[in-house]
KERO-203949 format. One record per residue: residue in three letters; z negated, x negated, y negated of N, C-alpha, C in turn; residue number from 1. Coordinates in steps of 0.05 Angstrom, whole numbers, padded with zeros to 5 digits, always signed. Layout:
+------+--------+--------+--------+--------+--------+--------+--------+--------+--------+-----+
! type !    n.Z !    n.X !    n.Y !   ca.Z !   ca.X !   ca.Y !    c.Z !    c.X !    c.Y ! seq !
+------+--------+--------+--------+--------+--------+--------+--------+--------+--------+-----+
!  ALA !      Z !      X !      Y !      Z !      X !      Y !      Z !      X !      Y ! NUM !
...
+------+--------+--------+--------+--------+--------+--------+--------+--------+--------+-----+
This chain:
+------+--------+--------+--------+--------+--------+--------+--------+--------+--------+-----+
! type !    n.Z !    n.X !    n.Y !   ca.Z !   ca.X !   ca.Y !    c.Z !    c.X !    c.Y ! seq !
+------+--------+--------+--------+--------+--------+--------+--------+--------+--------+-----+
!  MET ! -00001 ! -00014 ! +00025 ! +00003 ! -00002 ! -00001 ! -00002 ! -00018 ! -00027 !   1 !
!  LEU ! -00020 ! -00033 ! -00029 ! -00022 ! -00046 ! -00053 ! -00010 ! -00077 ! -00047 !   2 !
!  SER ! +00006 ! -00082 ! -00068 ! +00016 ! -00112 ! -00060 ! +00024 ! -00125 ! -00090 !   3 !
!  HIS ! +00016 ! -00148 ! -00091 ! +00023 ! -00164 ! -00113 ! +00023 ! -00195 ! -00108 !   4 !
!  GLU ! +00045 ! -00208 ! -00112 ! +00043 ! -00235 ! -00102 ! +00019 ! -00249 ! -00105 !   5 !
!  PRO ! +00011 ! -00250 ! -00127 ! -00013 ! -00267 ! -00135 ! -00038 ! -00258 ! -00125 !   6 !
!  LEU ! -00034 ! -00238 ! -00109 ! -00061 ! -00222 ! -00100 ! -00083 ! -00243 ! -00085 !   7 !
!  GLN ! -00070 ! -00259 ! -00070 ! -00089 ! -00275 ! -00059 ! -00100 ! -00295 ! -00077 !   8 !
!  LYS ! -00089 ! -00296 ! -00102 ! -00102 ! -00318 ! -00121 ! -00124 ! -00305 ! -00138 !   9 !
!  LEU ! -00127 ! -00277 ! -00139 ! -00146 ! -00267 ! -00152 ! -00173 ! -00271 ! -00137 !  10 !
!  ASP ! -00197 ! -00269 ! -00156 ! -00222 ! -00275 ! -00144 ! -00236 ! -00245 ! -00140 !  11 !
!  ILE ! -00229 ! -00232 ! -00113 ! -00237 ! -00214 ! -00104 ! -00268 ! -00211 ! -00102 !  12 !
!  ILE ! -00279 ! -00187 ! -00109 ! -00307 ! -00184 ! -00106 ! -00308 ! -00168 ! -00083 !  13 !
!  ALA ! -00326 ! -00179 ! -00063 ! -00332 ! -00165 ! -00038 ! -00344 ! -00141 ! -00040 !  14 !
!  THR ! -00337 ! -00122 ! -00023 ! -00350 ! -00095 ! -00026 ! -00380 ! -00095 ! -00026 !  15 !
!  GLU ! -00397 ! -00111 ! -00009 ! -00422 ! -00109 ! -00011 ! -00435 ! -00121 ! -00034 !  16 !
!  ARG ! -00415 ! -00133 ! -00051 ! -00427 ! -00146 ! -00077 ! -00423 ! -00127 ! -00105 !  17 !
!  LEU ! -00407 ! -00105 ! -00096 ! -00398 ! -00089 ! -00118 ! -00423 ! -00075 ! -00136 !  18 !
!  SER ! -00445 ! -00066 ! -00123 ! -00465 ! -00057 ! -00138 ! -00476 ! -00078 ! -00155 !  19 !
!  ALA ! -00478 ! -00103 ! -00149 ! -00488 ! -00124 ! -00162 ! -00472 ! -00133 ! -00187 !  20 !
!  CYS ! -00447 ! -00129 ! -00182 ! -00428 ! -00136 ! -00209 ! -00421 ! -00114 ! -00227 !  21 !
!  LEU ! -00419 ! -00086 ! -00218 ! -00409 ! -00067 ! -00231 ! -00430 ! -00047 ! -00243 !  22 !
!  PRO ! -00426 ! -00032 ! -00264 ! -00443 ! -00013 ! -00267 ! -00449 ! +00006 ! -00242 !  23 !
!  ALA ! -00477 ! +00012 ! -00241 ! -00478 ! +00031 ! -00213 ! -00462 ! +00053 ! -00210 !  24 !
!  GLN ! -00457 ! +00065 ! -00233 ! -00442 ! +00096 ! -00226 ! -00411 ! +00086 ! -00222 !  25 !
!  VAL ! -00404 ! +00067 ! -00228 ! -00373 ! +00056 ! -00223 ! -00372 ! +00046 ! -00193 !  26 !
!  ALA ! -00391 ! +00029 ! -00187 ! -00394 ! +00017 ! -00159 ! -00398 ! +00040 ! -00137 !  27 !
!  ALA ! -00409 ! +00062 ! -00143 ! -00415 ! +00084 ! -00128 ! -00385 ! +00102 ! -00128 !  28 !
!  SER ! -00375 ! +00103 ! -00144 ! -00348 ! +00116 ! -00150 ! -00324 ! +00107 ! -00139 !  29 !
!  VAL ! -00324 ! +00076 ! -00135 ! -00301 ! +00064 ! -00122 ! -00307 ! +00057 ! -00093 !  30 !
!  ALA ! -00332 ! +00061 ! -00084 ! -00341 ! +00053 ! -00059 ! -00322 ! +00069 ! -00041 !  31 !
!  GLY ! -00313 ! +00057 ! -00017 ! -00300 ! +00077 ! +00001 ! -00274 ! +00084 ! -00006 !  32 !
!  ARG ! -00261 ! +00077 ! -00029 ! -00234 ! +00083 ! -00037 ! -00220 ! +00059 ! -00031 !  33 !
!  ASP ! -00188 ! +00061 ! -00027 ! -00175 ! +00040 ! -00028 ! -00169 ! +00028 ! -00052 !  34 !
!  ILE ! -00189 ! +00010 ! -00061 ! -00188 ! -00006 ! -00088 ! -00191 ! -00033 ! -00083 !  35 !
!  VAL ! -00180 ! -00049 ! -00095 ! -00187 ! -00080 ! -00100 ! -00201 ! -00085 ! -00124 !  36 !
!  VAL ! -00224 ! -00096 ! -00125 ! -00244 ! -00100 ! -00150 ! -00239 ! -00134 ! -00148 !  37 !
!  PHE ! -00235 ! -00142 ! -00170 ! -00231 ! -00173 ! -00175 ! -00241 ! -00182 ! -00206 !  38 !
!  SER ! -00254 ! -00207 ! -00206 ! -00266 ! -00217 ! -00227 ! -00241 ! -00227 ! -00247 !  39 !
!  VAL ! -00246 ! -00223 ! -00273 ! -00228 ! -00234 ! -00295 ! -00245 ! -00252 ! -00317 !  40 !
!  THR ! -00231 ! -00267 ! -00329 ! -00254 ! -00278 ! -00350 ! -00249 ! -00262 ! -00376 !  41 !
!  ASP ! -00272 ! -00260 ! -00389 ! -00274 ! -00242 ! -00411 ! -00253 ! -00247 ! -00433 !  42 !
!  ASP ! -00244 ! -00273 ! -00437 ! -00225 ! -00270 ! -00458 ! -00194 ! -00264 ! -00447 !  43 !
!  ALA ! -00191 ! -00255 ! -00425 ! -00167 ! -00242 ! -00411 ! -00172 ! -00216 ! -00405 !  44 !
!  SER ! -00193 ! -00200 ! -00415 ! -00198 ! -00174 ! -00410 ! -00179 ! -00154 ! -00421 !  45 !
!  ASP ! -00173 ! -00158 ! -00445 ! -00155 ! -00144 ! -00463 ! -00128 ! -00141 ! -00448 !  46 !
!  THR ! -00111 ! -00119 ! -00448 ! -00091 ! -00111 ! -00430 ! -00070 ! -00135 ! -00435 !  47 !
!  THR ! -00063 ! -00141 ! -00461 ! -00037 ! -00159 ! -00464 ! -00047 ! -00186 ! -00461 !  48 !
!  ASP ! -00071 ! -00194 ! -00459 ! -00079 ! -00225 ! -00450 ! -00084 ! -00223 ! -00421 !  49 !
!  PHE ! -00089 ! -00198 ! -00410 ! -00095 ! -00198 ! -00379 ! -00067 ! -00200 ! -00366 !  50 !
!  SER ! -00047 ! -00187 ! -00377 ! -00022 ! -00184 ! -00363 ! -00007 ! -00211 ! -00366 !  51 !
!  ALA ! -00014 ! -00230 ! -00390 ! +00003 ! -00255 ! -00395 ! -00012 ! -00273 ! -00371 !  52 !
!  ARG ! -00040 ! -00272 ! -00372 ! -00058 ! -00291 ! -00352 ! -00052 ! -00284 ! -00324 !  53 !
!  TYR ! -00052 ! -00259 ! -00318 ! -00055 ! -00254 ! -00291 ! -00023 ! -00246 ! -00275 !  54 !
!  GLY ! -00005 ! -00246 ! -00295 ! +00018 ! -00239 ! -00286 ! +00025 ! -00208 ! -00274 !  55 !
!  PHE ! +00007 ! -00191 ! -00282 ! +00014 ! -00160 ! -00279 ! +00033 ! -00152 ! -00300 !  56 !
!  PRO ! +00057 ! -00140 ! -00300 ! +00066 ! -00125 ! -00320 ! +00051 ! -00106 ! -00337 !  57 !
!  MET ! +00056 ! -00106 ! -00361 ! +00044 ! -00084 ! -00380 ! +00050 ! -00054 ! -00370 !  58 !
!  GLU ! +00073 ! -00053 ! -00352 ! +00075 ! -00024 ! -00342 ! +00058 ! -00017 ! -00316 !  59 !
!  ASP ! +00044 ! -00037 ! -00307 ! +00024 ! -00031 ! -00284 ! -00007 ! -00036 ! -00298 !  60 !
!  CYS ! -00006 ! -00041 ! -00322 ! -00033 ! -00040 ! -00338 ! -00043 ! -00011 ! -00344 !  61 !
!  ALA ! -00062 ! +00000 ! -00338 ! -00074 ! +00024 ! -00349 ! -00101 ! +00019 ! -00365 !  62 !
!  ASN ! -00098 ! +00033 ! -00386 ! -00118 ! +00030 ! -00406 ! -00136 ! +00059 ! -00402 !  63 !
!  THR ! -00162 ! +00058 ! -00408 ! -00178 ! +00082 ! -00407 ! -00189 ! +00088 ! -00438 !  64 !
!  ILE ! -00185 ! +00104 ! -00449 ! -00190 ! +00113 ! -00478 ! -00203 ! +00136 ! -00478 !  65 !
!  VAL ! -00229 ! +00129 ! -00497 ! -00246 ! +00157 ! -00497 ! -00240 ! +00169 ! -00525 !  66 !
!  VAL ! -00237 ! +00195 ! -00524 ! -00228 ! +00213 ! -00548 ! -00255 ! +00231 ! -00550 !  67 !
!  ARG ! -00260 ! +00241 ! -00573 ! -00279 ! +00264 ! -00580 ! -00259 ! +00284 ! -00592 !  68 !
!  TYR ! -00266 ! +00310 ! -00580 ! -00253 ! +00329 ! -00591 ! -00266 ! +00352 ! -00593 !  69 !
!  LYS ! -00257 ! +00375 ! -00611 ! -00273 ! +00397 ! -00617 ! -00257 ! +00422 ! -00605 !  70 !
!  LYS ! -00269 ! +00438 ! -00586 ! -00261 ! +00458 ! -00577 ! -00280 ! +00483 ! -00569 !  71 !
!  ASP ! -00275 ! +00513 ! -00571 ! -00292 ! +00530 ! -00566 ! -00322 ! +00521 ! -00583 !  72 !
!  GLY ! -00318 ! +00517 ! -00606 ! -00345 ! +00514 ! -00622 ! -00358 ! +00488 ! -00615 !  73 !
!  GLY ! -00354 ! +00472 ! -00595 ! -00368 ! +00449 ! -00588 ! -00353 ! +00425 ! -00591 !  74 !
!  GLU ! -00366 ! +00400 ! -00589 ! -00356 ! +00370 ! -00589 ! -00358 ! +00363 ! -00565 !  75 !
!  HIS ! -00335 ! +00351 ! -00553 ! -00337 ! +00345 ! -00524 ! -00320 ! +00313 ! -00524 !  76 !
!  LEU ! -00327 ! +00302 ! -00504 ! -00316 ! +00276 ! -00496 ! -00294 ! +00274 ! -00470 !  77 !
!  ALA ! -00273 ! +00260 ! -00475 ! -00253 ! +00260 ! -00454 ! -00240 ! +00229 ! -00447 !  78 !
!  ALA ! -00233 ! +00221 ! -00426 ! -00218 ! +00197 ! -00421 ! -00191 ! +00204 ! -00421 !  79 !
!  LEU ! -00178 ! +00186 ! -00434 ! -00145 ! +00188 ! -00426 ! -00140 ! +00158 ! -00413 !  80 !
!  VAL ! -00123 ! +00160 ! -00392 ! -00112 ! +00138 ! -00374 ! -00083 ! +00136 ! -00380 !  81 !
!  THR ! -00073 ! +00115 ! -00391 ! -00045 ! +00113 ! -00401 ! -00038 ! +00083 ! -00396 !  82 !
!  LEU ! -00014 ! +00080 ! -00391 ! -00006 ! +00054 ! -00391 ! -00005 ! +00037 ! -00416 !  83 !
!  GLY ! -00010 ! +00010 ! -00413 ! -00008 ! -00008 ! -00434 ! +00020 ! -00008 ! -00449 !  84 !
!  SER ! +00038 ! -00001 ! -00436 ! +00067 ! -00007 ! -00450 ! +00073 ! +00014 ! -00458 !  85 !
!  LEU ! +00060 ! +00040 ! -00464 ! +00067 ! +00065 ! -00474 ! +00047 ! +00070 ! -00496 !  86 !
!  ARG ! +00053 ! +00088 ! -00516 ! +00040 ! +00098 ! -00537 ! +00029 ! +00126 ! -00533 !  87 !
!  LEU ! +00004 ! +00131 ! -00538 ! -00004 ! +00156 ! -00532 ! +00005 ! +00175 ! -00559 !  88 !
!  ASP ! +00012 ! +00203 ! -00549 ! +00014 ! +00226 ! -00572 ! -00008 ! +00238 ! -00575 !  89 !
!  VAL ! -00025 ! +00225 ! -00589 ! -00054 ! +00237 ! -00592 ! -00054 ! +00267 ! -00610 !  90 !
!  ASN ! -00038 ! +00268 ! -00629 ! -00044 ! +00291 ! -00643 ! -00022 ! +00315 ! -00634 !  91 !
!  GLY ! -00004 ! +00309 ! -00611 ! +00015 ! +00323 ! -00602 ! +00007 ! +00330 ! -00577 !  92 !
!  ALA ! +00016 ! +00319 ! -00555 ! +00011 ! +00320 ! -00527 ! -00014 ! +00318 ! -00519 !  93 !
!  VAL ! -00037 ! +00303 ! -00529 ! -00064 ! +00301 ! -00521 ! -00076 ! +00324 ! -00533 !  94 !
!  LYS ! -00074 ! +00327 ! -00553 ! -00089 ! +00347 ! -00567 ! -00084 ! +00379 ! -00552 !  95 !
!  ALA ! -00057 ! +00379 ! -00547 ! -00049 ! +00403 ! -00532 ! -00059 ! +00405 ! -00506 !  96 !
!  ALA ! -00059 ! +00381 ! -00487 ! -00070 ! +00383 ! -00464 ! -00100 ! +00389 ! -00458 !  97 !
!  LEU ! -00114 ! +00381 ! -00484 ! -00144 ! +00385 ! -00487 ! -00150 ! +00414 ! -00494 !  98 !
!  GLY ! -00131 ! +00430 ! -00512 ! -00134 ! +00453 ! -00523 ! -00154 ! +00447 ! -00545 !  99 !
!  ALA ! -00152 ! +00427 ! -00557 ! -00170 ! +00417 ! -00576 ! -00159 ! +00425 ! -00607 ! 100 !
!  LYS ! -00182 ! +00434 ! -00622 ! -00178 ! +00441 ! -00651 ! -00176 ! +00412 ! -00663 ! 101 !
!  ARG ! -00192 ! +00396 ! -00661 ! -00192 ! +00370 ! -00676 ! -00193 ! +00346 ! -00653 ! 102 !
!  ILE ! -00181 ! +00325 ! -00658 ! -00186 ! +00299 ! -00635 ! -00188 ! +00276 ! -00654 ! 103 !
!  SER ! -00201 ! +00254 ! -00646 ! -00204 ! +00231 ! -00654 ! -00214 ! +00211 ! -00631 ! 104 !
!  PHE ! -00210 ! +00185 ! -00638 ! -00220 ! +00164 ! -00621 ! -00249 ! +00163 ! -00622 ! 105 !
!  ALA ! -00264 ! +00163 ! -00601 ! -00289 ! +00160 ! -00603 ! -00301 ! +00127 ! -00610 ! 106 !
!  GLN ! -00322 ! +00136 ! -00628 ! -00334 ! +00109 ! -00638 ! -00340 ! +00093 ! -00618 ! 107 !
!  ARG ! -00341 ! +00065 ! -00616 ! -00346 ! +00045 ! -00598 ! -00377 ! +00051 ! -00587 ! 108 !
!  GLU ! -00396 ! +00057 ! -00605 ! -00422 ! +00063 ! -00595 ! -00422 ! +00086 ! -00577 ! 109 !
!  VAL ! -00407 ! +00106 ! -00585 ! -00413 ! +00137 ! -00572 ! -00396 ! +00128 ! -00545 ! 110 !
!  ALA ! -00375 ! +00118 ! -00544 ! -00360 ! +00114 ! -00517 ! -00376 ! +00097 ! -00500 ! 111 !
!  THR ! -00386 ! +00070 ! -00509 ! -00404 ! +00055 ! -00489 ! -00430 ! +00068 ! -00482 ! 112 !
!  GLU ! -00441 ! +00082 ! -00499 ! -00470 ! +00098 ! -00495 ! -00464 ! +00116 ! -00474 ! 113 !
!  GLN ! -00446 ! +00135 ! -00478 ! -00442 ! +00158 ! -00461 ! -00429 ! +00156 ! -00438 ! 114 !
!  SER ! -00414 ! +00132 ! -00435 ! -00397 ! +00125 ! -00407 ! -00417 ! +00104 ! -00391 ! 115 !
!  ALA ! -00435 ! +00092 ! -00407 ! -00457 ! +00069 ! -00394 ! -00436 ! +00045 ! -00383 ! 116 !
!  MET ! -00412 ! +00040 ! -00397 ! -00398 ! +00022 ! -00395 ! -00392 ! +00002 ! -00416 ! 117 !
!  GLU ! -00381 ! -00022 ! -00414 ! -00375 ! -00040 ! -00436 ! -00347 ! -00035 ! -00450 ! 118 !
!  PHE ! -00348 ! -00035 ! -00474 ! -00323 ! -00029 ! -00493 ! -00308 ! -00048 ! -00481 ! 119 !
!  GLY ! -00280 ! -00039 ! -00477 ! -00259 ! -00061 ! -00467 ! -00257 ! -00058 ! -00437 ! 120 !
!  GLY ! -00274 ! -00046 ! -00421 ! -00276 ! -00044 ! -00391 ! -00283 ! -00019 ! -00381 ! 121 !
!  ILE ! -00279 ! +00004 ! -00401 ! -00285 ! +00032 ! -00390 ! -00261 ! +00039 ! -00371 ! 122 !
!  THR ! -00273 ! +00052 ! -00350 ! -00252 ! +00062 ! -00329 ! -00258 ! +00091 ! -00326 ! 123 !
!  ALA ! -00240 ! +00104 ! -00313 ! -00241 ! +00131 ! -00302 ! -00259 ! +00143 ! -00283 ! 124 !
!  PHE ! -00266 ! +00115 ! -00266 ! -00291 ! +00117 ! -00245 ! -00317 ! +00117 ! -00255 ! 125 !
!  GLY ! -00331 ! +00138 ! -00245 ! -00359 ! +00137 ! -00257 ! -00369 ! +00149 ! -00284 ! 126 !
!  LEU ! -00350 ! +00160 ! -00295 ! -00353 ! +00175 ! -00319 ! -00372 ! +00197 ! -00313 ! 127 !
!  PRO ! -00384 ! +00210 ! -00336 ! -00403 ! +00232 ! -00332 ! -00384 ! +00256 ! -00319 ! 128 !
!  ALA ! -00391 ! +00276 ! -00303 ! -00378 ! +00296 ! -00291 ! -00373 ! +00316 ! -00314 ! 129 !
!  SER ! -00383 ! +00319 ! -00335 ! -00378 ! +00336 ! -00353 ! -00352 ! +00329 ! -00371 ! 130 !
!  TRP ! -00340 ! +00303 ! -00370 ! -00318 ! +00296 ! -00381 ! -00291 ! +00302 ! -00369 ! 131 !
!  ARG ! -00272 ! +00308 ! -00385 ! -00244 ! +00314 ! -00372 ! -00233 ! +00283 ! -00375 ! 132 !
!  ILE ! -00219 ! +00281 ! -00354 ! -00202 ! +00257 ! -00350 ! -00174 ! +00264 ! -00344 ! 133 !
!  LEU ! -00156 ! +00257 ! -00365 ! -00127 ! +00263 ! -00369 ! -00117 ! +00237 ! -00363 ! 134 !
!  VAL ! -00096 ! +00237 ! -00342 ! -00084 ! +00219 ! -00333 ! -00051 ! +00221 ! -00342 ! 135 !
!  ASP ! -00040 ! +00204 ! -00352 ! -00014 ! +00203 ! -00366 ! +00009 ! +00206 ! -00344 ! 136 !
!  ALA ! +00026 ! +00225 ! -00341 ! +00045 ! +00226 ! -00319 ! +00058 ! +00201 ! -00310 ! 137 !
!  ALA ! +00063 ! +00183 ! -00333 ! +00074 ! +00159 ! -00326 ! +00061 ! +00139 ! -00310 ! 138 !
!  VAL ! +00031 ! +00144 ! -00312 ! +00010 ! +00123 ! -00292 ! +00019 ! +00131 ! -00265 ! 139 !
!  MET ! +00023 ! +00156 ! -00259 ! +00023 ! +00168 ! -00231 ! +00053 ! +00161 ! -00218 ! 140 !
!  GLU ! +00071 ! +00151 ! -00236 ! +00097 ! +00146 ! -00227 ! +00099 ! +00114 ! -00216 ! 141 !
!  ARG ! +00077 ! +00101 ! -00223 ! +00075 ! +00072 ! -00215 ! +00064 ! +00065 ! -00186 ! 142 !
!  ARG ! +00072 ! +00047 ! -00174 ! +00064 ! +00041 ! -00145 ! +00036 ! +00032 ! -00146 ! 143 !
!  GLN ! +00028 ! +00018 ! -00164 ! -00003 ! +00007 ! -00168 ! -00008 ! +00003 ! -00197 ! 144 !
!  VAL ! -00033 ! +00006 ! -00207 ! -00041 ! +00000 ! -00232 ! -00067 ! -00017 ! -00232 ! 145 !
!  VAL ! -00071 ! -00030 ! -00252 ! -00097 ! -00050 ! -00257 ! -00110 ! -00033 ! -00280 ! 146 !
!  MET ! -00133 ! -00031 ! -00276 ! -00151 ! -00017 ! -00302 ! -00179 ! -00029 ! -00303 ! 147 !
!  GLY ! -00193 ! -00021 ! -00321 ! -00221 ! -00032 ! -00320 ! -00239 ! -00023 ! -00300 ! 148 !
!  ALA ! -00259 ! -00042 ! -00297 ! -00282 ! -00034 ! -00277 ! -00309 ! -00027 ! -00286 ! 149 !
!  GLY ! -00307 ! -00018 ! -00316 ! -00336 ! -00015 ! -00325 ! -00349 ! -00036 ! -00341 ! 150 !
!  ILE ! -00339 ! -00057 ! -00332 ! -00346 ! -00084 ! -00351 ! -00322 ! -00100 ! -00358 ! 151 !
!  ARG ! -00322 ! -00117 ! -00378 ! -00302 ! -00136 ! -00384 ! -00290 ! -00158 ! -00364 ! 152 !
!  GLU ! -00308 ! -00162 ! -00349 ! -00301 ! -00188 ! -00329 ! -00294 ! -00177 ! -00304 ! 153 !
!  ALA ! -00284 ! -00152 ! -00302 ! -00274 ! -00144 ! -00273 ! -00251 ! -00126 ! -00277 ! 154 !
!  LYS ! -00233 ! -00123 ! -00261 ! -00212 ! -00100 ! -00258 ! -00210 ! -00086 ! -00232 ! 155 !
!  LEU ! -00198 ! -00063 ! -00233 ! -00192 ! -00049 ! -00209 ! -00160 ! -00046 ! -00201 ! 156 !
!  LEU ! -00155 ! -00053 ! -00176 ! -00123 ! -00052 ! -00169 ! -00122 ! -00030 ! -00152 ! 157 !
!  LEU ! -00108 ! -00011 ! -00156 ! -00105 ! +00013 ! -00139 ! -00079 ! +00032 ! -00141 ! 158 !
!  ALA ! -00073 ! +00044 ! -00123 ! -00053 ! +00063 ! -00126 ! -00057 ! +00084 ! -00142 ! 159 !
!  PRO ! -00040 ! +00097 ! -00157 ! -00047 ! +00120 ! -00173 ! -00060 ! +00142 ! -00165 ! 160 !
!  ALA ! -00051 ! +00148 ! -00139 ! -00058 ! +00168 ! -00122 ! -00090 ! +00168 ! -00117 ! 161 !
!  VAL ! -00103 ! +00147 ! -00121 ! -00131 ! +00146 ! -00120 ! -00145 ! +00162 ! -00140 ! 162 !
!  LEU ! -00135 ! +00160 ! -00166 ! -00142 ! +00171 ! -00192 ! -00144 ! +00200 ! -00185 ! 163 !
!  LYS ! -00124 ! +00212 ! -00168 ! -00126 ! +00243 ! -00163 ! -00153 ! +00252 ! -00147 ! 164 !
!  GLN ! -00163 ! +00233 ! -00134 ! -00189 ! +00239 ! -00120 ! -00213 ! +00245 ! -00136 ! 165 !
!  LEU ! -00212 ! +00237 ! -00159 ! -00233 ! +00244 ! -00178 ! -00232 ! +00274 ! -00181 ! 166 !
!  GLU ! -00259 ! +00286 ! -00184 ! -00257 ! +00317 ! -00183 ! -00244 ! +00325 ! -00218 ! 167 !
!  ASN ! -00251 ! +00309 ! -00233 ! -00245 ! +00318 ! -00261 ! -00218 ! +00311 ! -00275 ! 168 !
!  VAL ! -00199 ! +00302 ! -00256 ! -00176 ! +00287 ! -00260 ! -00153 ! +00310 ! -00267 ! 169 !
!  GLU ! -00138 ! +00309 ! -00289 ! -00119 ! +00322 ! -00297 ! -00094 ! +00305 ! -00303 ! 170 !
!  VAL ! -00070 ! +00312 ! -00293 ! -00045 ! +00297 ! -00301 ! -00028 ! +00311 ! -00316 ! 171 !
!  ALA ! -00019 ! +00298 ! -00341 ! -00005 ! +00313 ! -00363 ! +00011 ! +00290 ! -00375 ! 172 !
!  GLN ! +00033 ! +00297 ! -00387 ! +00045 ! +00279 ! -00402 ! +00034 ! +00275 ! -00432 ! 173 !
!  LEU ! +00026 ! +00251 ! -00435 ! +00007 ! +00247 ! -00457 ! +00021 ! +00226 ! -00477 ! 174 !
!  THR ! +00043 ! +00213 ! -00468 ! +00049 ! +00193 ! -00483 ! +00085 ! +00198 ! -00494 ! 175 !
!  LEU ! +00091 ! +00184 ! -00518 ! +00118 ! +00189 ! -00526 ! +00134 ! +00176 ! -00508 ! 176 !
!  PRO ! +00161 ! +00186 ! -00506 ! +00183 ! +00172 ! -00492 ! +00184 ! +00145 ! -00500 ! 177 !
!  PRO ! +00194 ! +00124 ! -00478 ! +00193 ! +00097 ! -00488 ! +00207 ! +00094 ! -00515 ! 178 !
!  ALA ! +00232 ! +00102 ! -00516 ! +00241 ! +00097 ! -00545 ! +00225 ! +00100 ! -00567 ! 179 !
!  GLN ! +00215 ! +00127 ! -00567 ! +00195 ! +00129 ! -00590 ! +00168 ! +00110 ! -00592 ! 180 !
!  SER ! +00160 ! +00105 ! -00568 ! +00139 ! +00084 ! -00567 ! +00147 ! +00058 ! -00579 ! 181 !
!  GLU ! +00168 ! +00049 ! -00577 ! +00176 ! +00025 ! -00589 ! +00184 ! +00025 ! -00617 ! 182 !
!  SER ! +00196 ! +00051 ! -00632 ! +00197 ! +00053 ! -00657 ! +00174 ! +00060 ! -00667 ! 183 !
!  ALA ! +00154 ! +00069 ! -00660 ! +00132 ! +00086 ! -00671 ! +00114 ! +00061 ! -00680 ! 184 !
+------+--------+--------+--------+--------+--------+--------+--------+--------+--------+-----+
């Protein structure tokens, strides 16, 4: 299922060490799933730097972004999973998918406190059950993706179908078409 030529060169974290290396809720959420967890250096955690250093194309790098939105008189948080090579259509597609009246990127402090994860390492795995997780349809078209592991110094490698195993995941078109992403 998962394949990448330098996979054998990755510093893979053994399953029995996951709870010592990852936030508890992330370790619990990835346990038993077909996910490779590996270490990265903090200076290569950001998507562009990671892609250049580890040889994964941007089209295989998925980012998890936390947004705050207003709906039905309340304020809510949601996670958006999108490819690093595409641009989110926040005020169009994302707002419509959430049915939001207003939407904004969550402040760093709110995102980290509410997710109990490090900024720059937030992942869809282990998020609060009350959060909606929207996965861009383009993510689901990839054979494999790399995404955060809850901390900046680890990543998850998985087939996108594994994301659909999470209870609160919805797949929707959230990004602009590639031509618009490049010119936007």
